[in-house]
N, C-alpha and C positions, 0 to 999 in steps of 0.2 A: 612342423616342417618349415624351413626358411624359404622365403620368397626369393627366387633368383633374379627377379627384375628390380634393379636399383631404383627405378622411377616409382614403382609401387611402394617400396619401403620408404622412400622420401615423402610420398603423399601421405602415407599412414602416420609418419613421424610429424609432418606438418599439421595434420588434422588433430593429433594428440596434443601438440603444443598449442594450437589455437583453442582447443577445448579447455586446456589448463588456464590460459590467459583469460578467456571468457569467464570461467568459474571464479578466478581471482577478482575480476572487475565487478561482477554482478551477483555472485552467489556465496561470498565469504570464503572462497577457496584460498589456499596458500599462494604466496608469490612464486611464480615459476622461476626456475633457475635462469639467470642471465638478465633479469629485469630489475630495475631500480625500485625498491619498495616505496620510497618517498614519491616518486613520479606516479607509480601505480596507484598510490593512495589519493593523490590529487585527481587522477582520472576517475577513480571509484566514487569519490565525493561528488564530482561533477555529474556523473551518470545518476547518482542517487537524487541530486537536486533536480535534474531534468525529469526524472521519473515522478518526483513529488509534484512538480509543476503540472505534469500531464494529469495526475490524479486530481489536483485542485481544479484544473479546467473541466474535467469530467464530472466532478462532484464537489463544487465549491462549498456546499453546506457542511461538509465534514470538517474543513478548516475552521468554520465558524463554531460548530458544535464542540470541537476539541480545544479551540482557543490556542493558548500558548503551548499546550502539551503536544499539539499536532506534529511539529517537525521532529521532535525527539521520538515520539511513538512511531511515526512512520519510518524514520531511519532505522530504528531498532527492528522493526518488522521487515523492511526491505533489504537490510544488509545481508541476510542469508536466504532470501527468496527471490529468485529471478522473475522478472515480468514474463508472464506466460501468455496472456490473451488480451492485452490492451488495458488502458487505464480504467475503464468502467468495471471490468472484472477484477482488476487490482483493488479498486475501492471496495467492492463487495467482499473480497477475500481479506482485506485489511480489517474491515469492521468485524467480520466473522472471527478473525484472530483475536481482536481486542475483547470481544464478548466471551470467547472461549477461555481466555486467560485472566478474566476478571479485571481488565483495565478498560477505562479508568475506574477508579474506586467510587466516584460520585454516583449515587444511584439515579439521580435525575439525568445525568449525562448518559448512563447506560440505558435507561429507558428510551431516551431520544434515539440513541444508536440502534436499539432493537426495533423501534418504530421505523427508522430509516431503512434498515435492512429488510423489513417486511414490505415496505412500500416499493423498494427497488427490486423485489422479486425473489429474494433468497431469505426464507424465514430463519430466524435465530433458533438454535436448538432449545433455548430457554423459553421462547415465546412463539409457539406455533401459530400459524396463520388462523385467523378467524374462520370458524367452520362454515360460516355463511359466505365466505369468499370476499368479504368486504375489506378493502384497504383504507377506506375513507377515514375512519377514526384515527388511525396512525398518521395519515397524511395531514389531517387537521392539527394534530398535536405538534408535528414537525413545523408546519406553517406558523402556528402560534409561537412556538419557541423562537424561530428565526425572526418573526416580527418583533418579539420582545427584545432580541439582540439589537435589531435595527433601532428601536425606540431608545434603548439604553445608550447606544452609540451616539445618537443625535442629541440626547439630553446631556451627555458628557461633553459634547462639542459645543453646547449652547445653542443648538439649532432649534 
């Protein structure tokens, strides 16, 4: 049954158009009719960069662990997944996605990410939490890995 109130129809149409625009910007949706695809792409990239910055502020160790692969992996992940519950949850979901899809392929990096996920409170499906409830061994491994990165960086700079 058609709604006789033109204001209600206009509100529903506006809500539908806003949802389509939002989906195009943050969830990989198609470009809505009437929008310039190039301008929309610029905005989409800016929002992805802002989201990546938020994740790095919330979990800077992930950028260190993943190194040069981080931007590409995160953008591939975030392109079709809107931010749902803040950057910390985004970091946990991102790592869970990486581990579930077998990325990165380097076993040492995967082990560090599994440890990180365990320490941050969401166990990996591949590596259940220690039955004694201890997160310390995983935290120690992460700390040692990050310390080795710091040492390698300093020696490369001649410090």
